[in-house]
N, C-alpha and C positions, 0 to 999 in steps of 0.2 A: 695424530697423538691422542688417545681418549682419555680421560677421567672416569672417576665412578660417578660424577654428578652428571652424564652425558643423558640418562635417562630421567626426565621431568616427571614426578609424581603427580597424577591428576589432583590428589589430595593436598597437594601443596602450593596450588595454582590460587589465585585469589577469587571469594565466589564472585564478585563481579564479572570479571573475565567466564566464569564458570556459565552463571547465566547466560551471558549475551553468546557465548557458545550454542546453548541449550536451546535459545531462543531463535537464533539463524538457522538451525537444521530442521529440515523437513520431518513429519512424523517417522518416516522409514529410515533415516538417518540417524533418529534419537533413540528408535528400537534398535539400532546397530550398536551405537555408542553404549546403552545400557548394557549391551552384553559383555563388551570390553571394561565398562566401568561400572559395575553394579551400584556405585553409590550416588550415580546420577539418579536414581530410581526415587531416591526421597525427595529430587529438586522438578520432580514430573509436575507439580502442582504450578511452579513457577511459570511454565511454558505459555506463550500467548495463545490467546482464544484466534484459531484459523477461520478464514471466511474466503470464498472462492471470489465472490462478486458483490460488492456492499455498496450500498447507498446510505450515505452519512448526511445529515442535516440539522439544522438547529431550529428547522421550523415546524409546529405541531401540526397545521394543516397538511403540508408538503409530506410530513411522516405518515398520515394517515393515507393519503392518496396513493404514495409508492406502497404503502403496504397492501393497499386492498389491490394493487396492479397486477394483473395475471402474467408473469413472464415466462419464458419459455424454461422447459427444465436443462438441466446443465448438458446433457448427453446432446440432445438437440442443438444447443447452444453452440457446443465445442464441433460437432461436425457443420454443421450450416452457416459458421461464423461468416466466411467470406460473401456466401450469398445473401446473407442479412445485413452484412454493413456494405458492401458495395465496394467498388474500386477506391474512393474518394472521402468516404465519412465511416465513422462507426455508429453502431447503432445500440446505444445504451441495454443492458440488461443487468438484473441483480438478482441474488438469491436469497439476502436479507438487508434488512433496513435498520436504521439505529440513529437514535436522537444524540447529539452532541452531549447533553446533560447525563445520559445513562451511560456513555462511554468513560465521562468523565467522574463519575461516582464511581463505577467497579475500580477505574484506576489501574487497569491493566491493558498490557500491550494488544492490539490489534493487528493480528499478521493477516494481510490480503495478498492471495497468490494470483490474483487476474486481472479483477477490475475495481478501481476506485472511484466513486461517484460522487462528487461533494455539492452539495446546494446548501449554501452558507448566506447568511444574511448580514452578518457581522465579521469585522476584524477579530474579536475579541472571541468569538466562536472558534475560528481557524487557530488562535494563539493556545487555546485550551485543548483543542483536539490532537493537533500534530504531533505532539511529544509523543502519543501514544498509537500511532500509525505508524506499523511497519509492514515490512513483506515486499516480496519482488513483482509486484502488479505491473503489468505489462500495457494497461489501458487506464487512461486518467480523463475523466469529464467533469467538467468544471463549471458549473451555474453559479451566478453571483457576481459579485465583484469583488477583486482579486488583485494584488501588488504584485509588481512584476518578481519582486523578491519572493512571495509567496509561491509564486508559481514555479521559480526556479527550485527553490527547495523540495517541491513534489517531484521535479523530473529527475530521476536517476537513470542508470545507464541500461535498465530494463524496459523501460517506457518505450512502446515503438509507436502507440497511437494514443492521441491528443485530440478532445473536442472540448471547445470552449465557448458556451452560450453563456453570455454576460460580458462583463468588461475587464478589461487589467490596465490600473493606473499604471502607467509608464512615465518617470521622469526623463527631462530630456537628457541628461547627461546617461540615461541608460538604453537610449536608441541604438547605438553601436552595439552595444552587447546583445540588444534582442534581434537583430540584423544576425549576427554572428550566429546566435543560437539557433534561428530558424534556417539559416544554410548548414549549419551543422546536421542539424534533425533531419531534414528531407534528404536523406542520403541513399534509400532503398524504397521500392513499391512497399514494403511492408510497413514503413513509416509514415503515418499519415496525420 
């Protein structure tokens, strides 16, 4: 049984829903969506800023050192990732370096498609920057001190490789949860 309301017009959808769809779409998908719905073109400026491999810190001298570091180009990094990483660890590489204060000042979503590297010296920095980080990053590298709840928030189903150089504060009542997570995470050779 069909009614005349079966076709939902994009214009009738809530703006927050439209913006979420736009930000979740890749550039290619977004371009295809604008062909079907030309009114989306007016929302293009609301898309998140895309990054491939990103180093985020709240420490000025770490920012200066990371910005000066000469990383491999993207093509070489993608082609030789396994040789560079090895079978048991991941080697961090980044194409852009940002300060937490700059990200918060822009107040725009930051889409990261491959590697997220966080070097944070305070929980306040984490709380300020996390609502602005999005994207299907598959590699996560953490420097500094984090809580187990913060690490869990960063771990989505696309993350395959994690490197933690620092410490994670785990409460005694979280021990079982950590062990279950580690057993689930180490399910394949790609997961490190």
